[in-house]
C-alpha positions in Angstrom: 16.2 -7.0 -23.3 15.2 -4.1 -21.0 17.6 -1.8 -19.1 16.9 -3.4 -15.7 18.1 -6.9 -17.0 21.1 -5.5 -18.9 22.3 -3.5 -15.9 21.4 -6.1 -13.3 25.0 -7.0 -12.4 25.9 -3.4 -11.7 22.8 -2.7 -9.7 23.2 -6.0 -7.7 26.9 -5.3 -7.0 26.1 -1.8 -5.7 23.3 -3.4 -3.6 25.7 -6.0 -2.2 28.4 -3.4 -1.4 25.8 -1.3 0.4 24.6 -4.3 2.4 28.2 -5.3 3.3 29.4 -1.8 4.4 26.2 -1.3 6.5 26.5 -4.8 8.0 30.2 -4.4 9.0 29.5 -1.0 10.6 26.6 -2.3 12.7 28.3 -5.5 13.6 31.1 -3.4 15.1 28.7 -1.1 16.9 26.7 -4.1 18.3 29.6 -6.4 19.3 30.1 -4.5 22.6 26.4 -4.2 23.5 25.7 -6.2 26.6 22.2 -7.5 25.7 22.5 -8.1 21.9 21.0 -11.4 20.7 23.5 -11.4 17.7 26.3 -12.0 20.2 24.5 -14.1 22.8 24.1 -17.2 20.7 27.8 -17.1 19.8 28.6 -17.4 23.5 27.3 -21.0 23.7 30.3 -23.3 24.0 31.5 -26.7 25.2 33.0 -25.6 28.5 30.2 -27.3 30.4 30.1 -30.3 28.1 28.7 -31.0 24.6 25.6 -29.1 23.7 23.7 -28.0 20.6 25.0 -24.8 18.8 28.2 -24.8 20.8 30.8 -25.6 18.2 31.4 -22.0 16.9 31.3 -20.6 20.4 33.9 -23.1 21.5 36.2 -22.2 18.6 35.8 -18.5 19.4 36.4 -19.2 23.1 39.6 -21.1 22.4 41.0 -18.5 19.9 40.3 -15.7 22.4 42.0 -17.6 25.1 45.0 -18.6 23.0 45.7 -15.1 21.5 44.6 -13.3 24.7 41.9 -11.4 22.9 38.5 -10.2 24.0 35.9 -12.8 23.2 33.5 -10.3 21.7 36.2 -9.0 19.4 36.9 -12.6 18.1 33.1 -13.0 17.6 33.0 -9.7 15.6 35.9 -10.9 13.4 34.1 -14.3 12.8 30.8 -12.6 12.0 32.4 -10.0 9.7 34.3 -12.7 7.8 31.3 -14.9 7.6 29.0 -12.2 6.3 31.6 -11.1 3.7 31.9 -14.7 2.4 28.1 -15.0 2.3 27.6 -11.8 0.3 30.5 -12.8 -2.1 29.0 -16.2 -2.7 25.5 -14.7 -3.2 26.8 -12.2 -5.7 28.7 -14.7 -7.8 25.9 -17.3 -7.6 23.2 -14.9 -8.7 25.0 -12.6 -11.2 24.2 -13.1 -14.9 21.2 -15.2 -13.9 18.1 -13.0 -14.4 16.6 -13.2 -17.9 13.4 -11.4 -17.0 12.1 -8.7 -14.8 10.2 -11.0 -12.4 13.3 -12.9 -11.4 15.0 -9.5 -10.5 11.9 -8.7 -8.3 12.3 -12.1 -6.6 16.0 -11.5 -5.9 15.4 -8.0 -4.4 12.5 -9.1 -2.2 12.7 -7.4 1.2 12.5 -10.7 3.0 15.8 -11.9 1.4 19.2 -10.1 1.5 18.0 -6.8 2.9 16.1 -8.2 5.8 19.1 -8.6 8.3 20.1 -5.0 7.7 16.6 -3.7 8.2 16.2 -5.8 11.5 19.7 -5.6 13.1 18.9 -8.1 15.8 19.1 -10.9 13.2 22.3 -9.7 11.6 24.9 -12.4 11.3 22.9 -15.0 13.2 24.0 -18.6 12.8 21.7 -19.4 10.0 24.1 -17.5 7.8 26.4 -20.6 8.1 23.6 -22.6 6.5 23.3 -20.2 3.6 27.0 -20.4 2.9 27.0 -24.2 3.1 23.9 -24.4 0.9 25.3 -22.1 -1.8 28.5 -24.2 -1.9 26.4 -27.3 -2.2 24.4 -25.8 -5.1 27.7 -24.9 -6.8 29.0 -28.4 -6.4 25.7 -29.8 -7.7 26.4 -28.1 -11.1 26.4 -30.5 -14.0 30.1 -29.8 -14.6 30.9 -31.9 -11.5 30.4 -35.6 -10.8 26.9 -36.6 -9.5 28.6 -38.0 -6.4 30.4 -34.8 -5.5 27.3 -33.2 -3.8 26.5 -36.5 -2.0 30.0 -36.6 -0.5 29.7 -32.9 0.4 26.4 -33.6 2.2 28.0 -36.5 4.1 31.0 -34.4 5.3 29.6 -30.9 5.7 26.0 -31.1 6.7 26.7 -32.7 10.1 28.9 -29.7 10.9 26.1 -27.3 9.9 23.8 -29.3 12.2 26.2 -28.7 15.1 26.1 -25.0 14.4 22.3 -24.6 14.1 20.3 -27.8 14.4 17.1 -26.5 12.8 19.0 -27.0 9.6 17.4 -30.4 9.5 14.1 -28.8 8.4 15.8 -27.5 5.3 17.3 -30.9 4.2 14.3 -31.2 1.8 15.8 -28.5 -0.4 18.9 -30.6 -0.8 16.6 -33.6 -1.6 15.1 -31.4 -4.3 18.4 -30.7 -5.9 19.6 -34.4 -5.7 16.4 -35.6 -7.3 16.8 -33.1 -10.2 20.5 -33.9 -10.5 19.9 -37.7 -10.6 16.7 -37.7 -12.6 18.1 -40.2 -15.1 18.6 -42.9 -12.3 15.8 -45.0 -10.9 13.9 -43.5 -8.0 15.0 -46.4 -5.7 18.6 -45.8 -6.5 18.3 -42.0 -5.8 16.6 -42.6 -2.5 19.4 -45.0 -1.5 22.0 -42.3 -2.4 20.1 -39.7 -0.3 19.9 -42.0 2.7 23.6 -42.8 2.6 24.6 -39.1 2.1 22.4 -38.0 5.0 23.3 -40.8 7.4 26.0 -38.8 9.1 23.6 -35.9 9.7 21.0 -38.3 11.1 23.6 -39.7 13.5 24.7 -36.1 14.5 21.1 -35.1 15.2 20.6 -38.1 17.4 23.7 -37.2 19.4 22.4 -33.6 19.8 19.0 -34.7 20.9 20.4 -37.2 23.4 22.9 -34.8 25.0 20.9 -31.9 26.3 22.9 -29.7 28.7 22.0 -30.3 32.3 21.6 -27.3 34.8 24.9 -28.1 36.4 26.7 -28.2 33.0 25.0 -25.0 32.0 26.3 -23.4 35.2 29.8 -24.6 34.4 29.5 -22.9 31.0 28.3 -19.7 32.7 31.1 -19.7 35.2 33.7 -20.3 32.4 32.4 -17.3 30.4 32.5 -15.1 33.5 35.9 -16.3 34.9 37.7 -16.1 31.6 36.1 -13.1 29.8 33.8 -11.5 32.3 30.8 -12.4 30.1 27.3 -13.1 31.3 25.4 -16.0 29.6 22.3 -14.2 28.5 19.4 -14.4 26.0 20.1 -17.3 23.5 22.9 -18.6 25.8 20.6 -18.5 28.8 17.6 -20.0 27.0 19.7 -23.1 26.3 18.8 -24.0 29.9 15.3 -22.5 30.2 14.1 -23.8 26.8 16.2 -26.9 26.3 13.5 -29.0 24.6 11.0 -28.6 21.8 7.9 -28.7 24.1 9.1 -25.7 26.2 9.8 -23.7 23.0 6.4 -24.6 21.5 4.7 -23.5 24.7 6.3 -20.0 24.3 5.0 -19.8 20.7 1.4 -20.8 21.7 1.4 -18.2 24.4 1.9 -15.5 21.8 -0.2 -17.0 19.0 -3.3 -15.2 17.8 -5.4 -14.8 14.7 -3.8 -11.4 14.1 -0.3 -12.9 14.1 -1.2 -15.7 11.7 -3.0 -13.4 9.3 -0.1 -10.9 9.4 2.5 -13.5 8.5 0.3 -15.0 5.8 0.2 -11.6 4.2 3.9 -11.1 4.6 4.7 -14.4 3.0 2.2 -13.9 0.2 3.6 -10.5 -0.7 7.3 -11.4 -0.1 7.1 -14.6 -2.0 4.8 -13.2 -4.7 7.4 -13.0 -7.5 8.9 -16.3 -6.7 5.5 -18.0 -6.5 4.5 -16.7 -10.0 7.8 -17.9 -11.4 7.5 -21.4 -9.9 3.9 -21.7 -11.2 5.1 -20.8 -14.7 8.2 -22.9 -14.7 8.5 -26.4 -16.3 11.3 -28.9 -16.3 13.2 -29.2 -19.7 14.0 -32.8 -19.2 10.9 -34.9 -19.9 12.5 -38.1 -18.6 12.1 -37.3 -15.0 12.1 -40.7 -13.3 10.6 -43.2 -15.7 8.0 -44.5 -13.2 6.4 -41.0 -13.0 6.0 -40.3 -16.7 2.7 -42.2 -16.9 1.2 -39.7 -14.5 0.8 -36.7 -16.8 -0.6 -34.4 -14.0 2.5 -35.1 -11.8 5.1 -34.9 -14.6 3.7 -31.6 -15.9 3.7 -30.0 -12.4 6.8 -31.6 -11.0 8.5 -28.3 -10.2 5.5 -27.0 -8.2 5.2 -30.3 -6.3 8.9 -30.5 -5.4 8.8 -26.9 -4.1 5.7 -27.6 -2.0 7.2 -30.8 -0.6 10.5 -28.9 0.1 8.7 -26.2 2.0 6.5 -28.4 4.3 9.3 -29.4 6.8 10.5 -25.8 7.2 7.0 -24.6 8.1 7.3 -26.7 11.3 9.7 -24.0 12.6 6.8 -21.7 13.1 5.7 -24.1 15.9 8.7 -23.6 18.1 10.4 -20.4 17.2 9.1 -17.0 18.3 11.4 -15.3 15.8 9.0 -15.7 12.9 10.8 -13.0 10.9 13.9 -15.1 10.9 11.9 -18.2 9.8 10.4 -16.3 6.8 13.8 -15.0 5.8 15.4 -18.5 6.1 12.6 -20.3 4.2 12.7 -17.6 1.4 16.5 -17.8 1.2 16.6 -21.6 0.6 13.6 -21.3 -1.8 15.0 -18.6 -4.0 18.5 -20.1 -4.1 17.1 -23.4 -5.2 15.1 -21.8 -7.9 18.1 -19.8 -9.2 20.0 -23.1 -9.2 17.5 -24.4 -11.8 17.9 -21.4 -14.0 21.7 -21.3 -13.8 21.9 -25.0 -14.8 19.4 -24.5 -17.7 17.1 -27.1 -16.2 13.8 -25.3 -16.7 12.0 -23.0 -19.1 9.5 -20.3 -18.4 6.0 -19.8 -19.7 5.8 -16.7 -22.0 3.0 -15.4 -19.8 5.5 -13.9 -17.4 6.6 -11.5 -20.2 3.8 -9.3 -19.1 6.1 -8.0 -16.3 8.8 -7.1 -18.9 6.1 -5.3 -21.0 4.9 -3.5 -17.9 8.5 -2.3 -17.3 8.9 -1.2 -21.0 5.5 0.7 -21.3 5.1 1.9 -17.7 8.6 2.5 -16.7 8.0 5.3 -14.1 5.1 3.5 -12.4 7.2 0.3 -12.4 10.1 1.9 -10.6 7.8 3.5 -8.0 6.2 0.1 -7.3 9.6 -1.6 -7.4 11.1 0.8 -4.8 8.1 0.5 -2.6 8.2 -3.3 -2.7 11.9 -3.5 -2.0 12.5 -0.7 0.5 9.1 0.2 1.8 8.5 -2.6 4.3 9.9 -5.6 6.0 8.8 -8.1 8.7 9.8 -7.6 12.3 11.9 -10.3 14.0 9.4 -11.4 16.8 6.2 -13.0 15.8 4.2 -10.3 17.7 6.0 -7.4 16.0 4.0 -5.3 13.5 5.2 -4.8 9.9 8.0 -2.2 9.7 7.9 0.5 7.1 10.4 2.8 5.2 13.3 0.2 5.5 15.8 2.1 3.3 15.2 5.4 4.9 15.6 4.0 8.4 18.8 2.1 7.5 20.4 5.2 6.0 19.1 7.6 8.7 20.1 5.4 11.6 23.6 4.7 10.1 24.4 8.3 9.3 23.1 9.3 12.7 25.5 6.9 14.3 28.4 7.9 12.1 28.0 11.6 12.3 26.5 11.7 15.8 23.6 13.9 14.9 19.9 14.0 15.6 17.8 14.8 12.5 15.2 16.7 14.4 17.7 18.8 16.4 19.7 19.5 13.2 16.5 20.7 11.5 15.6 22.9 14.4 19.1 24.4 14.6 19.2 25.2 10.9 19.9 29.1 10.6 17.4 29.4 7.8 14.7 27.8 9.9 15.6 30.0 12.8 15.4 33.1 10.7 11.9 32.3 9.3 10.7 31.3 12.8 11.9 34.6 14.3 10.5 36.6 11.4 7.1 35.0 11.7 7.1 35.7 15.5 
């Protein structure tokens, strides 16, 4: 076992601590900014009537009113607590899991945990609620609990997550994946019936959301309530709730920005960002050969069941590219659900890996310096931008550290360099 695997928990804990401290600092810095999208979607509430994504904003609104606090400060407390819970769950869910170098590369992918810190406009957006809810679901889906426990969890919790961020429906397929694996000893008909019952509450919730779009008058009432109670303007995500209330208007915005360059860029981003996970999936097989008796006669399907389930799980989420201009967020969300689902399989000892992937462990052992150079470049050298039209960002770690220290110590790197007495002396000497 190589050093990287043996020291993974330590390296990962330091990485998580760095992410948390940076996140809290920037959430505090950003919570008073008047045009920050991280805050704007948290301003959506029920003061004008029921609307999608309004439940958390309404809770913040009521707490701020009851305790006579600033609404933005309450949102900051919610965001900080939420992000802390998310990172704690991520750490305890992933620690002790990697048994090979390739899994570590997949976990440290720049489109995963690091991404919201590299692109601060997506930090603590509402999809984090989905990550927390999904990790809890995966924990409950462990074989040490009853097979019905995750089904009950889905019935009770998933509708709430839909009320927070309704695109969650496009990630239900990952929960289907886990339920199929968890109930593979049952008949396929029985499992499908269980899935339908557990998701029935979420289906009803989505129908209520789609049939109760906010009218212009109701949106104005929400705006007035924010202004009259907290002096807040309904902007960006909050304002778009009126301007882009339906899917067709959101899709039109995407198609206006769509180009071959954008599509090619994101294909490359996903290919590189998902590369380690893709290799793992294609070299992973299910340990249990009795996966739904009716499928065993189809050897091609049974031998590639993991690949097929992942592909089927990914298809619904790809639809999000059709009506969200924040393609960076879409990539991050898809990858998060994908890698967490894969780690679930490893944690519960449901799969085994082909020995071919040991080539990456051997590369680490025999080419350690080169491996670490490539490893650092892969993790910290790039990331996708938030908007679909944004180019690929570079030097993520440097920019995070530089911008944070610049904000903390109130210095400008260029000016500091120019004012250095040694530099001044050499400059005067040369002149």
